[in-house]
LOSE-999148 format. One line per 4 residues: number of its first residue (from 1); their letters; for each residue x, y, z of C-alpha. Coordinates in pm, 1 decimal. Example, Ala and Ser with C-alpha at 12.3 -4.5 7.8 and 13.67 -1.06 7.14 Angstrom:
BEGIN
1) AS) 1230.0,-450.0,780.0  1367.0,-106.0,714.0
This chain:
BEGIN
1) MEPL) -9667.9,1196.0,10040.1  -9873.1,1061.3,10337.1  -9910.9,730.9,10409.6  -10210.7,559.2,10414.5
5) SKAS) -10378.1,464.2,10739.6  -10146.8,193.9,10908.2  -10207.6,-171.1,10745.6  -10161.2,-467.9,10925.4
9) STAL) -9831.3,-609.9,10796.2  -9850.7,-947.2,10602.8  -9565.0,-1179.6,10407.1  -9674.8,-1056.8,10138.5
13) SEVI) -9701.7,-706.0,10196.0  -9353.0,-702.2,10275.7  -9290.8,-887.5,9922.3  -9479.3,-602.4,9761.2
17) KDRI) -9297.3,-338.8,9968.1  -8950.3,-466.9,9875.7  -9039.8,-457.0,9520.6  -9137.6,-127.7,9517.6
21) LKTG) -8830.5,4.4,9680.9  -8627.4,-189.3,9448.3  -8813.5,-101.7,9145.3  -9002.1,186.9,9222.5
25) SISF) -9387.3,281.3,9247.1  -9614.2,17.2,9060.5  -9982.7,73.3,8897.7  -10276.4,-10.9,9138.7
29) CDFM) -10354.2,-324.8,8909.1  -9996.9,-459.0,8986.9  -10051.6,-409.7,9364.6  -10387.0,-590.9,9297.8
33) EMAL) -10210.4,-871.9,9087.0  -9997.8,-949.1,9362.5  -10239.4,-912.1,9669.0  -10456.6,-1207.7,9509.2
37) YYPE) -10227.7,-1396.8,9296.4  -9859.6,-1407.0,9406.5  -9776.5,-1766.6,9380.8  -9839.0,-1954.4,9749.2
41) MGYY) -9907.1,-1601.8,9899.6  -10154.1,-1463.4,9721.5  -10556.0,-1436.9,9860.8  -10614.3,-1692.7,9563.7
45) TSNR) -10349.4,-1886.8,9542.5  -10277.6,-1942.0,9929.3  -10419.9,-2257.5,10110.6  -10676.1,-2098.3,10306.1
49) NRIG) -11073.7,-2118.3,10326.7  -11228.0,-1808.6,10129.2  -11617.2,-1965.8,10092.8  -11851.2,-2040.3,10370.5
53) SEGD) -11925.4,-1941.5,10696.7  -11557.4,-2013.2,10792.2  -11446.0,-1811.0,10524.8  -11481.8,-1453.5,10391.3
57) YYTS) -11786.8,-1474.7,10176.5  -12056.0,-1682.0,10018.7  -12087.9,-1720.7,9656.3  -12459.7,-1861.6,9458.2
61) PDIT) -12384.2,-2219.4,9418.8  -12235.4,-2258.3,9820.4  -12613.1,-2164.1,9918.3  -12814.2,-2406.8,9711.4
65) PLLG) -12823.7,-2640.3,9452.8  -13085.7,-2525.0,9266.9  -12886.3,-2273.4,9074.6  -12637.2,-2564.0,8909.6
69) EIIG) -12947.3,-2744.6,8795.9  -13119.2,-2460.2,8666.2  -12788.6,-2321.1,8479.2  -12763.9,-2712.1,8409.2
73) KQLE) -13143.7,-2645.7,8206.1  -13007.4,-2348.7,8037.1  -12734.0,-2588.8,7885.9  -12926.2,-2825.9,7788.3
77) EMWH) -13159.8,-2622.2,7550.7  -12779.3,-2457.3,7433.7  -12696.6,-2800.2,7327.5  -13018.2,-2852.5,7155.8
81) MLDK) -12940.4,-2549.2,6979.3  -12610.2,-2672.2,6866.4  -12748.4,-2973.6,6694.6  -12722.9,-3227.5,6985.9
85) RPFT) -12358.6,-3240.8,6885.7  -12043.7,-3320.0,7106.5  -12046.5,-3079.8,7388.6  -11776.0,-2916.6,7592.6
89) IVEY) -11820.2,-2696.0,7896.1  -11550.4,-2458.7,8034.4  -11569.5,-2321.7,8336.9  -11354.5,-2033.9,8489.3
93) GAGP) -11296.8,-2030.3,8840.7  -11476.3,-2320.4,9014.5  -11372.6,-2264.2,9362.2  -11486.6,-2561.7,9586.4
97) GSLC) -11674.4,-2714.8,9261.8  -12018.5,-2682.8,9366.6  -12196.7,-2516.0,9057.7  -11989.4,-2811.9,8829.1
101) QDIL) -12085.6,-3065.0,9054.8  -12452.4,-2950.2,9077.9  -12458.2,-2899.4,8660.2  -12332.1,-3250.9,8619.5
105) VYLK) -12590.7,-3408.3,8842.5  -12843.0,-3215.4,8641.3  -12691.8,-3312.8,8321.6  -12647.1,-3700.1,8409.3
109) DKPE) -13026.3,-3727.9,8352.6  -12977.2,-3689.4,7984.6  -12790.3,-3968.7,7859.8  -12747.9,-3855.7,7495.5
113) LYEN) -12595.3,-3517.7,7630.1  -12422.5,-3653.3,7946.9  -12219.8,-3954.3,7719.4  -12070.4,-3663.6,7488.9
117) LKYY) -11976.7,-3403.1,7708.9  -11656.6,-3240.9,7837.2  -11661.0,-3061.5,8135.8  -11331.1,-2827.9,8167.0
121) IIEK) -11253.7,-2606.8,8451.3  -10951.4,-2355.4,8466.5  -10831.4,-2305.7,8775.6  -10498.7,-2111.2,8903.6
125) SPQV) -10448.3,-2232.2,9231.9  -10298.1,-2570.7,9277.2  -10429.3,-2569.4,9584.8  -10797.2,-2570.3,9469.0
129) REKE) -10757.3,-2801.0,9191.1  -10688.1,-3098.8,9383.1  -10973.0,-2958.7,9617.4  -11191.0,-2958.2,9312.9
133) KALL) -11057.2,-3340.2,9223.2  -11134.4,-3467.8,9530.0  -11492.2,-3373.8,9458.1  -11539.6,-3409.9,9105.2
137) SEKV) -11452.5,-3782.9,8981.8  -11614.7,-3769.4,8621.7  -11645.7,-3582.5,8294.6  -11426.7,-3307.8,8442.4
141) YWAD) -11094.8,-3247.1,8296.8  -10847.2,-2936.8,8426.0  -10652.6,-2656.1,8236.4  -10410.6,-2370.5,8323.2
145) SIHD) -10571.9,-2169.5,8069.7  -10806.4,-2170.6,7754.7  -10493.0,-2210.5,7507.1  -10446.7,-2546.0,7653.2
149) IVSV) -10809.2,-2628.5,7489.4  -10829.6,-2697.9,7110.0  -11184.7,-2526.4,7055.9  -11484.0,-2525.5,7194.7
153) NGCI) -11805.5,-2626.1,7046.8  -12086.7,-2555.6,7384.3  -12079.2,-2286.3,7629.6  -11750.5,-2099.5,7828.0
157) LSNE) -11918.7,-1998.9,8188.0  -11787.4,-1765.1,8446.4  -11959.4,-1738.2,8813.9  -11826.6,-1468.6,8998.6
161) VLDI) -11512.1,-1451.4,8845.7  -11442.5,-1118.7,8633.3  -11501.5,-908.3,8973.2  -11188.7,-1052.8,9087.9
165) FSVH) -10971.4,-978.8,8752.5  -10690.0,-721.9,8886.0  -10789.0,-342.6,8748.6  -10669.4,-12.4,8693.1
169) RVVM) -10800.6,234.7,8880.2  -10830.2,605.5,8723.5  -10970.9,928.1,8808.7  -11077.2,1199.2,8605.6
173) KEEL) -10891.8,1536.1,8662.7  -10759.8,1828.5,8379.9  -10702.9,1507.4,8219.0  -10747.3,1120.8,8323.3
177) MEVH) -10503.5,996.5,8595.0  -10417.5,646.6,8695.7  -10365.9,502.5,9039.3  -10021.2,442.8,9147.7
181) VGHE) -9886.4,256.7,9488.0  -9569.2,401.3,9635.0  -9390.9,301.5,9978.2  -9237.5,510.1,10247.6
185) DGFF) -9350.4,439.7,10588.3  -9665.1,253.7,10495.6  -9833.3,222.7,10146.2  -9947.8,562.0,9970.4
189) EFLQ) -10115.6,615.0,9620.0  -10052.6,917.6,9421.5  -10184.0,1003.1,9051.9  -9972.5,967.5,8697.2
193) PAPK) -10129.2,1062.5,8360.5  -10329.4,788.6,8270.0  -10155.0,563.9,7931.9  -10321.5,558.7,7614.7
197) ILKE) -10474.6,254.2,7650.8  -10690.2,354.1,7940.9  -10800.9,653.4,7742.9  -10876.9,493.2,7450.6
201) YFSE) -11132.1,258.4,7626.0  -11359.3,520.9,7731.6  -11353.8,706.3,7433.1  -11448.4,370.1,7227.2
205) LNVT) -11705.1,330.4,7481.3  -11823.9,658.0,7440.4  -11788.7,762.9,7795.3  -11683.1,1095.4,7935.3
209) LPKG) -11620.2,1116.5,8302.3  -11705.5,1414.3,8525.3  -11428.0,1584.3,8711.3  -11321.2,1429.8,9029.2
213) FCTE) -11493.5,1100.4,8908.8  -11297.9,765.7,9048.1  -11336.1,449.0,8840.7  -11208.2,108.3,8731.0
217) VNLE) -11096.2,-55.7,8432.0  -11075.4,-415.3,8375.5  -10859.7,-456.8,8056.3  -10820.8,-836.1,8173.4
221) AIEW) -11168.4,-866.7,8116.9  -11112.8,-756.3,7755.3  -10798.6,-980.6,7703.3  -11002.9,-1287.5,7827.4
225) LKNI) -11295.4,-1233.6,7619.2  -11068.0,-1191.6,7295.2  -10915.8,-1552.4,7425.3  -11207.7,-1732.6,7452.4
229) AAKL) -11379.6,-1573.1,7115.4  -11084.1,-1741.4,6951.9  -11124.9,-2059.4,7157.9  -11503.6,-2042.2,7072.0
233) QKGF) -11600.5,-2238.2,6736.8  -11953.5,-2257.0,6769.0  -12157.1,-2164.3,7069.0  -12237.1,-1957.0,7389.1
237) VLTI) -12044.7,-1721.7,7648.2  -12273.7,-1732.3,8017.4  -12120.7,-1443.5,8216.5  -12283.5,-1444.0,8571.6
241) DYGY) -12101.3,-1151.0,8784.2  -12172.4,-833.5,8975.3  -12155.5,-517.7,8783.6  -12357.6,-283.6,8573.8
245) PSNE) -12400.9,-133.5,8209.3  -12192.3,177.3,8127.4  -12462.5,437.4,8191.3  -12529.4,312.6,8573.3
249) LYHT) -12140.2,224.2,8626.2  -12064.4,579.8,8578.0  -12355.3,755.6,8739.3  -12279.0,1008.0,8990.4
253) DRRL) -12370.4,761.1,9290.6  -12041.5,539.4,9179.1  -11825.9,829.8,9171.9  -11583.0,669.3,9420.6
257) GTIV) -11556.5,357.9,9220.8  -11678.6,23.2,9308.5  -11367.0,-160.7,9449.6  -11392.7,-347.4,9781.5
261) CYNK) -11257.7,-591.2,10032.1  -11393.8,-907.4,10177.3  -11233.3,-1069.1,10512.9  -11437.8,-1253.3,10761.2
265) HTIS) -11778.6,-1161.7,10571.4  -11704.9,-785.9,10673.1  -11669.7,-536.1,10379.3  -11403.8,-297.9,10389.3
269) DNLY) -11236.2,-8.1,10168.5  -10872.8,-43.0,10319.5  -10713.2,-224.0,10016.4  -10361.5,-224.6,10225.3
273) NNIG) -10478.7,-444.5,10509.9  -10455.2,-772.8,10555.2  -10245.6,-800.2,10240.2  -10313.7,-1178.5,10082.1
277) EQDI) -10581.1,-1226.7,10333.1  -10886.6,-1030.5,10203.7  -11061.3,-1060.8,9864.6  -11077.2,-758.0,9636.4
281) TAHV) -11359.7,-690.4,9393.5  -11459.7,-419.3,9141.2  -11793.2,-425.5,8976.6  -11779.7,-536.4,8605.8
285) NFSA) -11846.9,-295.5,8301.3  -12102.5,-533.0,8085.7  -12172.3,-270.2,7815.7  -11747.1,-354.1,7785.0
289) LCYW) -11799.6,-691.8,7749.0  -12062.4,-649.2,7468.0  -11855.6,-410.7,7266.0  -11556.2,-567.8,7295.3
293) GLKY) -11703.3,-927.4,7254.1  -11879.4,-788.3,6913.6  -11519.4,-683.4,6805.1  -11378.6,-1039.2,6856.4
297) GLDY) -11699.0,-1195.6,6701.5  -11928.6,-1246.2,6985.5  -12290.3,-1170.4,6911.7  -12526.1,-1051.8,7170.5
301) CGFI) -12814.2,-1265.0,7308.3  -12934.2,-1051.5,7638.2  -12860.7,-915.3,7949.4  -13074.2,-981.0,8282.0
305) HQSY) -13107.8,-988.9,8661.6  -12983.3,-1310.6,8803.7  -13326.1,-1346.9,8968.9  -13517.8,-1291.1,8614.0
309) FLLS) -13300.8,-1562.1,8478.7  -13385.1,-1797.8,8723.5  -13708.0,-1740.3,8694.4  -13724.9,-1744.1,8315.6
313) LGLN) -13602.0,-2100.1,8359.2  -13855.0,-2201.3,8597.3  -13721.9,-2128.4,8929.8  -14085.0,-2174.3,9085.6
317) EYLR) -14155.7,-2504.8,8922.2  -13811.7,-2604.5,9058.4  -13917.3,-2511.3,9395.7  -14275.0,-2679.4,9397.6
321) KTES) -14125.8,-3001.4,9314.4  -13850.6,-3007.1,9601.6  -14156.6,-2942.2,9798.4  -14414.7,-3245.1,9652.8
325) AQQD) -14107.5,-3469.8,9665.8  -14040.0,-3371.1,9983.5  -13669.9,-3333.8,9943.4  -13467.1,-3245.4,10251.4
329) YLDE) -13251.4,-3042.5,10118.4  -13456.5,-2735.1,10099.0  -13669.1,-2682.1,10424.4  -13909.7,-2394.0,10521.9
333) KQKA) -13619.0,-2224.1,10662.8  -13410.5,-2231.7,10374.6  -13650.3,-2189.3,10118.0  -13726.2,-1865.3,10281.7
337) FFIN) -13387.7,-1762.6,10253.9  -13293.7,-1882.0,9937.7  -13602.5,-1667.5,9827.8  -13488.3,-1390.2,9992.0
341) TFMV) -13125.6,-1439.1,9860.6  -13181.2,-1517.3,9498.2  -13494.0,-1271.7,9429.1  -13445.3,-984.7,9674.8
345) DIGN) -13065.4,-938.5,9743.2  -12763.0,-1124.4,9531.8  -13025.0,-1221.7,9266.6  -13114.6,-830.5,9177.6
349) KLKV) -12694.2,-732.3,9225.2  -12581.2,-1047.2,9020.9  -12635.5,-1010.3,8608.2  -12644.4,-1262.5,8351.6
353) LIQQ) -12494.3,-1169.1,8006.7  -12543.3,-1433.1,7734.9  -12326.6,-1402.1,7403.3  -12286.5,-1628.3,7096.6
357) KGIP) -12081.4,-1714.7,6819.1  -12159.6,-1946.3,6504.7  -12540.9,-1971.2,6509.4  -12875.5,-1800.2,6437.9
361) QQKL) -13000.5,-1568.9,6645.0  -13232.2,-1788.1,6897.2  -13438.7,-1705.4,7192.5  -13305.1,-1862.5,7503.9
365) SGLK) -13542.9,-1958.7,7809.9  -13355.5,-1808.8,8057.5  -13369.2,-1442.0,7857.1  -13746.3,-1476.2,7868.1
369) FMFK) -13763.0,-1141.9,8058.3  -13444.5,-1001.7,7991.7  -13389.6,-583.3,7934.2  -13484.1,-434.2,7628.3
373) KLY) -13088.9,-324.1,7622.5  -12788.8,-361.8,7776.7  -12667.2,20.8,7731.1
């Protein structure tokens, strides 16, 4: 049992070590859950700057308010499709609240919609929630989980959230094996036969992994879909995240998996370093979201690169409007950075999946240039 490369010790690494020594090895999924969400010490539950130049990474809303305005335009169209009835938006993991703020700025100019709007944020971290409350002064309510909301007629929104759900790591040997974590002079990984639920995940998706292939399974995303589908009475689910459909996710180019860490804008594959002080992410399987969404009553609307989603909703018109109005929040250098980021870099990596429930199939404007198929 060779330990992994020497990891820096943190208070949380000692907590995880003590748990392993007391109760035995844990699945990687349990390790990731503790690293990210352990009370007051996990990466997302501690009081630390995560986003921006002083943090570890950027998210799209932190670069420009245009993303929120354009999503607001899509939400307005959804409201029309729901016969202009009282509209509820539920956003998961709103971070500093930038996206929510920008969406509300756009919707405030639509008085009939805004008057009958409720905006819920589901946030695990008390520290982050307090920052959101300092920024967002009206129309916004907070909930610990979707179960705290009676029902939703509107849209359930997540932006770069599912890729930080805790995942199981698996490797195909003679049979499917799951990665577990132990501790002996350092953290080490070893394999155990995967439980039935992980094997069934691949069989239901009709996926056969080649021998030696390593990947991740996000069971939490399936449970998340089940819960939101039950609460959504009528409306849409808008999911923006890093990921692929099955045929791309399980391509030989990704045979080592997609899980990575972010710390001070540096990408690393050392999962056991800076525990609680670095982000851990894994790409989303959008085919799985579509498949289980259908099982839980969510019809497929469309799947598209974020760049094409923004273009479909009139990104070029927004840019021209900012020029003609001489708005100072987007000068020429910022505009060039924005176009490169959202059209070439992040815009081609982030994908948008829209699902719906309880309404006739209609073509949303944001899906004008969507892929013909998800799988």
